[in-house]
C-alpha positions as CSV (number, residue, x, y, z in Angstrom):
1,M,90.9,-64.2,-25.2
2,N,87.9,-61.9,-25.8
3,K,86.6,-64.4,-28.4
4,T,86.8,-67.2,-25.9
5,W,84.9,-65.3,-23.3
6,N,82.3,-64.4,-25.9
7,V,81.7,-68.0,-26.8
8,L,81.5,-69.1,-23.2
9,G,79.0,-66.2,-22.6
10,I,76.8,-67.4,-25.5
11,I,76.9,-71.0,-24.2
12,G,76.0,-69.9,-20.7
13,A,73.2,-67.6,-22.0
14,W,71.7,-70.5,-24.0
15,I,71.7,-72.9,-21.0
16,L,70.3,-70.2,-18.7
17,S,67.7,-69.2,-21.3
18,I,66.4,-72.8,-21.5
19,A,65.8,-72.7,-17.8
20,L,64.3,-69.2,-17.9
21,V,61.9,-70.1,-20.7
22,L,60.7,-73.2,-18.8
23,M,60.1,-71.1,-15.8
24,L,58.3,-68.5,-17.8
25,F,56.1,-71.3,-19.1
26,V,55.3,-72.9,-15.8
27,T,55.2,-69.8,-13.6
28,P,52.0,-68.2,-15.1
29,L,50.2,-71.6,-14.7
30,V,51.3,-72.0,-11.1
31,F,50.6,-68.3,-10.2
32,S,47.2,-68.4,-11.8
33,A,46.3,-71.6,-9.9
34,L,47.6,-70.1,-6.6
35,S,45.7,-66.9,-7.2
36,L,42.5,-69.0,-7.1
37,M,43.4,-70.2,-3.6
38,N,42.2,-67.1,-1.8
39,A,39.0,-66.2,0.1
40,D,37.7,-63.7,-2.3
41,T,37.9,-65.9,-5.4
42,I,36.6,-69.1,-3.8
43,T,33.8,-67.2,-1.9
44,K,32.6,-65.6,-5.1
45,A,32.6,-68.9,-6.9
46,V,31.0,-71.0,-4.2
47,S,28.4,-68.4,-3.1
48,G,27.5,-67.8,-6.7
49,A,27.1,-71.5,-7.4
50,L,24.9,-72.0,-4.4
51,M,22.5,-69.4,-5.7
52,V,22.3,-71.0,-9.2
53,V,19.4,-73.3,-8.2
54,G,17.6,-70.5,-6.4
55,N,17.9,-68.0,-9.2
56,A,16.8,-70.6,-11.8
57,A,13.9,-71.6,-9.6
58,S,12.7,-68.0,-9.2
59,Q,11.6,-68.1,-12.9
60,P,7.9,-68.8,-13.5
61,S,7.2,-72.5,-13.7
62,A,4.1,-74.6,-14.4
63,E,5.0,-77.1,-11.7
64,T,2.8,-77.9,-8.7
65,Y,4.6,-76.9,-5.5
66,E,4.2,-78.9,-2.4
67,V,4.3,-77.5,1.1
68,T,7.7,-77.8,2.8
69,R,7.8,-78.2,6.6
70,L,11.0,-76.5,7.6
71,S,11.1,-78.0,11.1
72,E,11.4,-81.4,9.5
73,V,14.7,-80.5,7.9
74,S,17.7,-81.6,10.1
75,A,19.9,-78.7,11.2
76,P,23.3,-80.3,10.3
77,E,22.2,-80.8,6.7
78,N,20.4,-77.5,6.1
79,P,21.1,-75.0,8.9
80,A,20.1,-72.1,6.6
81,E,16.7,-73.5,6.1
82,N,16.2,-74.1,9.8
83,T,17.2,-70.5,10.4
84,L,14.6,-69.4,7.8
85,A,11.9,-71.4,9.7
86,G,12.0,-69.0,12.6
87,M,11.8,-65.9,10.4
88,F,9.4,-66.9,7.7
89,G,7.2,-69.5,9.4
90,D,7.2,-73.3,9.7
91,Q,5.5,-74.1,6.4
92,L,6.3,-72.7,3.0
93,T,5.5,-73.8,-0.6
94,Q,8.5,-74.7,-2.7
95,E,7.8,-71.6,-4.8
96,Q,8.1,-69.4,-1.7
97,M,11.2,-71.2,-0.6
98,D,12.8,-70.5,-4.0
99,K,12.0,-66.8,-3.7
100,I,13.6,-66.7,-0.3
101,L,16.7,-68.6,-1.4
102,S,17.2,-66.3,-4.4
103,S,17.0,-63.1,-2.2
104,K,20.0,-60.9,-1.5
105,L,19.6,-61.6,2.2
106,V,20.4,-65.3,1.8
107,K,23.1,-64.5,-0.7
108,D,24.8,-62.2,1.8
109,F,24.5,-64.9,4.5
110,I,26.1,-67.5,2.3
111,K,28.8,-65.2,1.1
112,N,29.9,-64.2,4.6
113,Y,29.8,-67.8,6.0
114,T,31.6,-69.1,2.9
115,E,34.3,-66.5,3.4
116,D,34.9,-67.8,6.9
117,L,35.0,-71.3,5.7
118,T,37.4,-70.5,2.9
119,N,39.7,-68.6,5.2
120,A,39.8,-71.6,7.6
121,F,40.7,-74.0,4.8
122,I,43.2,-71.8,2.8
123,D,44.9,-69.7,5.5
124,G,44.1,-71.7,8.6
125,A,42.4,-68.6,10.1
126,E,40.9,-69.2,13.5
127,G,38.9,-66.0,13.7
128,Q,35.2,-66.0,12.8
129,S,33.9,-62.9,11.2
130,F,30.5,-64.4,10.7
131,N,29.2,-63.7,14.2
132,A,26.0,-62.3,15.8
133,E,26.9,-58.7,14.9
134,K,27.4,-59.7,11.3
135,V,24.0,-61.4,11.2
136,K,22.4,-58.2,12.6
137,S,24.2,-56.1,10.1
138,I,23.1,-58.3,7.1
139,V,19.5,-58.3,8.3
140,N,19.5,-54.5,8.8
141,D,21.0,-54.0,5.3
142,N,18.3,-56.1,3.7
143,L,15.4,-55.1,6.0
144,D,13.2,-53.7,3.2
145,E,13.6,-56.9,1.2
146,I,12.8,-59.1,4.2
147,V,9.6,-57.1,4.8
148,G,8.6,-57.5,1.2
149,I,9.1,-61.2,1.2
150,L,7.3,-61.7,4.6
151,Q,4.3,-59.8,3.4
152,E,4.2,-61.9,0.3
153,V,4.8,-65.4,1.7
154,V,3.4,-65.1,5.3
155,P,-0.4,-64.4,5.3
156,E,-0.3,-63.0,8.9
157,C,2.2,-60.3,7.8
158,A,0.4,-59.3,4.6
159,N,-1.6,-56.4,6.2
160,M,0.9,-55.4,8.9
161,D,2.4,-52.0,9.0
162,K,5.8,-52.0,7.5
163,E,7.5,-50.1,10.3
164,E,5.9,-52.3,12.9
165,L,7.1,-55.4,11.0
166,K,10.6,-54.0,10.7
167,S,10.7,-53.4,14.4
168,S,9.5,-56.9,15.1
169,I,12.2,-58.4,12.8
170,Q,15.0,-56.3,14.4
171,K,13.9,-57.4,17.9
172,A,13.7,-61.1,16.8
173,V,17.1,-60.9,15.2
174,D,18.7,-59.1,18.2
175,E,17.4,-61.9,20.4
176,G,18.2,-64.8,18.1
177,A,21.4,-63.8,16.2
178,E,23.7,-65.8,18.4
179,K,21.5,-68.9,18.0
180,I,21.7,-68.4,14.2
181,V,25.5,-68.4,14.3
182,Q,25.6,-71.4,16.7
183,A,23.3,-73.4,14.4
184,L,26.0,-73.3,11.7
185,P,29.0,-75.6,11.9
186,K,32.2,-73.8,12.8
187,P,34.6,-73.5,9.9
188,Q,37.5,-74.6,12.0
189,D,35.7,-77.7,13.1
190,I,34.9,-78.6,9.5
191,R,38.5,-78.1,8.5
192,Q,39.8,-80.2,11.4
193,E,37.3,-83.1,10.6
194,I,38.2,-83.2,6.9
195,A,42.0,-83.0,7.7
196,Q,41.7,-85.9,10.1
197,Q,39.9,-88.0,7.4
198,N,42.4,-87.0,4.7
199,P,46.0,-86.3,5.9
200,A,47.1,-85.6,2.3
201,L,44.7,-82.7,2.1
202,E,46.1,-81.3,5.4
203,T,49.6,-81.3,3.8
204,A,48.2,-79.5,0.7
205,L,46.6,-76.9,2.8
206,K,49.8,-76.3,4.7
207,I,51.6,-75.7,1.4
208,L,48.9,-73.4,0.2
209,A,49.3,-71.4,3.4
210,Q,52.8,-70.7,2.2
211,K,51.8,-69.6,-1.3
212,D,53.1,-66.0,-0.9
213,K,56.5,-67.3,0.1
214,I,56.4,-69.7,-2.9
215,K,55.6,-66.8,-5.2
216,L,58.5,-64.7,-3.9
217,A,60.9,-67.6,-4.2
218,V,59.9,-68.2,-7.9
219,I,60.1,-64.5,-8.7
220,G,63.5,-64.3,-7.0
221,A,64.8,-67.3,-9.1
222,I,63.6,-65.6,-12.3
223,I,65.3,-62.3,-11.5
224,L,68.5,-64.2,-10.6
225,I,68.6,-66.2,-13.9
226,S,67.7,-63.0,-15.9
227,A,70.6,-61.2,-14.2
228,L,73.0,-64.0,-15.1
229,I,71.9,-64.0,-18.7
230,F,72.4,-60.3,-18.9
231,L,75.9,-60.6,-17.5
232,C,76.7,-63.5,-20.0
233,R,75.8,-61.1,-22.9
234,L,76.9,-57.9,-21.3
235,P,79.0,-56.7,-24.3
236,E,77.1,-53.9,-26.1
237,F,74.1,-54.7,-23.8
238,R,73.1,-57.7,-25.9
239,G,71.7,-59.3,-22.7
240,L,68.7,-56.9,-23.1
241,R,67.9,-58.3,-26.5
242,W,68.5,-61.9,-25.3
243,L,66.1,-61.5,-22.4
244,A,63.5,-59.9,-24.7
245,V,63.6,-62.9,-26.9
246,D,63.2,-65.2,-23.9
247,L,60.2,-63.2,-22.7
248,F,58.6,-63.3,-26.2
249,V,59.0,-67.1,-26.3
250,G,57.5,-67.5,-22.8
251,A,54.6,-65.2,-23.7
252,G,54.1,-67.3,-26.9
253,F,53.6,-70.4,-24.7
254,G,51.3,-68.5,-22.4
255,A,49.2,-67.2,-25.3
256,F,48.8,-70.7,-26.7
257,V,47.6,-72.0,-23.3
258,S,45.3,-69.0,-22.8
259,V,43.7,-69.5,-26.2
260,G,43.3,-73.2,-25.5
261,L,41.5,-72.4,-22.2
262,V,39.1,-70.1,-23.9
263,V,38.4,-72.7,-26.7
264,S,37.9,-75.5,-24.2
265,S,35.9,-73.6,-21.6
266,S,32.5,-74.4,-23.1
267,A,33.4,-78.1,-23.3
268,V,34.6,-78.2,-19.6
269,S,31.4,-76.4,-18.6
270,E,29.2,-79.0,-20.3
271,I,31.1,-81.8,-18.6
272,A,30.7,-80.1,-15.2
273,K,27.0,-79.7,-15.8
274,Q,26.6,-83.4,-15.9
275,S,27.5,-83.4,-12.2
276,G,25.0,-80.6,-11.4
277,E,24.4,-76.9,-11.9
278,Q,26.2,-75.9,-8.7
279,L,29.4,-77.7,-9.6
280,A,29.2,-76.3,-13.1
281,G,29.0,-72.8,-11.6
282,I,32.0,-73.3,-9.4
283,V,34.1,-74.8,-12.2
284,G,33.0,-72.0,-14.6
285,A,33.9,-69.2,-12.2
286,L,37.3,-70.7,-11.3
287,L,38.1,-71.5,-14.9
288,S,37.2,-67.9,-15.9
289,D,39.5,-66.5,-13.2
290,F,42.3,-68.9,-14.1
291,T,42.1,-67.9,-17.8
292,S,42.1,-64.2,-16.9
293,G,45.2,-64.7,-14.8
294,M,46.9,-66.4,-17.7
295,F,46.1,-63.6,-20.1
296,T,47.2,-61.0,-17.6
297,R,50.6,-62.7,-16.9
298,T,51.1,-63.3,-20.7
299,A,50.5,-59.6,-21.4
300,V,53.0,-58.7,-18.6
301,M,55.7,-60.9,-20.3
302,L,55.0,-59.3,-23.7
303,I,55.2,-55.8,-22.3
304,A,58.4,-56.5,-20.4
305,G,59.9,-58.1,-23.5
306,G,58.9,-55.1,-25.6
307,L,60.4,-52.6,-23.1
308,L,63.7,-54.5,-22.9
309,L,63.9,-54.7,-26.7
310,A,63.1,-51.0,-27.1
311,T,65.7,-50.2,-24.5
312,Y,68.3,-52.2,-26.4
313,I,67.5,-50.5,-29.7
314,F,67.6,-47.1,-28.0
315,I,71.0,-47.8,-26.5
316,K,72.3,-49.1,-29.8
317,K,71.1,-46.0,-31.7
318,Q,72.6,-43.7,-29.1
319,K,75.9,-45.5,-29.3
320,A,75.9,-45.4,-33.2
321,A,75.1,-41.7,-33.0
322,A,78.0,-41.1,-30.6
323,Q,80.3,-43.1,-32.8
324,Q,79.4,-41.0,-35.9
325,A,80.0,-37.8,-33.9
326,V,83.5,-39.0,-33.0
327,E,84.4,-40.1,-36.6
328,A,83.1,-36.9,-38.3
329,P,86.0,-34.6,-37.2
330,A,88.5,-37.2,-38.2
331,V,87.1,-37.3,-41.8
332,E,86.9,-33.5,-42.1
333,A,90.5,-32.9,-40.8
334,P,92.4,-34.0,-43.9
335,A,90.2,-31.8,-46.2
336,D,91.0,-28.8,-44.1
337,Q,94.7,-29.5,-44.2
338,E,94.6,-29.7,-48.1
339,Q,93.0,-26.3,-48.4
340,A,95.6,-24.8,-46.2
């Protein structure tokens, strides 16, 4: 009877292990992808990519720069540059524009606005953290940099007293902060417009909004299958060893995928560059985070497998030691009786 149950346990453990290994292979991929769908990751990738051109253009160049009239740029297409027009003047050379766009001030503006935009798309957030108070805060944090740029690119400001210039900037921003925010499209409006044009995207966004529940459901399924495997191989705690092997196999798949991502990253970046530096920056940042997530989750599986295997070996040794302690008196007893 015990032999029959043992065979059934082995068969059940094999079937469940196949399911578990498949889940251990797919889960790191899915979780790493879902981890990209958050405001911090996307904001970092997008805001960094938007600055690629500005940073590259800030390097010395032998090109002849033409004057750019900011007021001729339409607000819907370039609201940031329209905003700059009121602060830095109506006419700037391309070189001066590049210096402004590569500044920390503009980076902070883009980062905060992109964060609102990402929250609207990923989480359906209706709040808007990029408001007039945030604009004032960003300007105040970068006031020294703004003064330096103004004195360099605006002739009228070159000889002005710095403190007087700071006061003028703060006054202008206090009066115009609300207009700056209103000049930018509201993230919720952008999301609604895109969703109306592409219903499939709206469905995908709704699924992404439930990503935390999806993760919990997958983790719960893995724990349940692992518990069943352990019960199938409960005699002498062989389930621990069985689970350790499953984790090692899953980690092996994960390591293979992770190494493949590292090897192919340069090729993917080169392909993305053909569509522009900004797209290449976004793809590179997201691919890097995805690869890091794969390595981290693979390492977790390896560590978990190692701990389970170590626990099984420890229990086995303790049981063997206890067995020897029980058998030792039985061996010594006949010898004592013969001496008597």
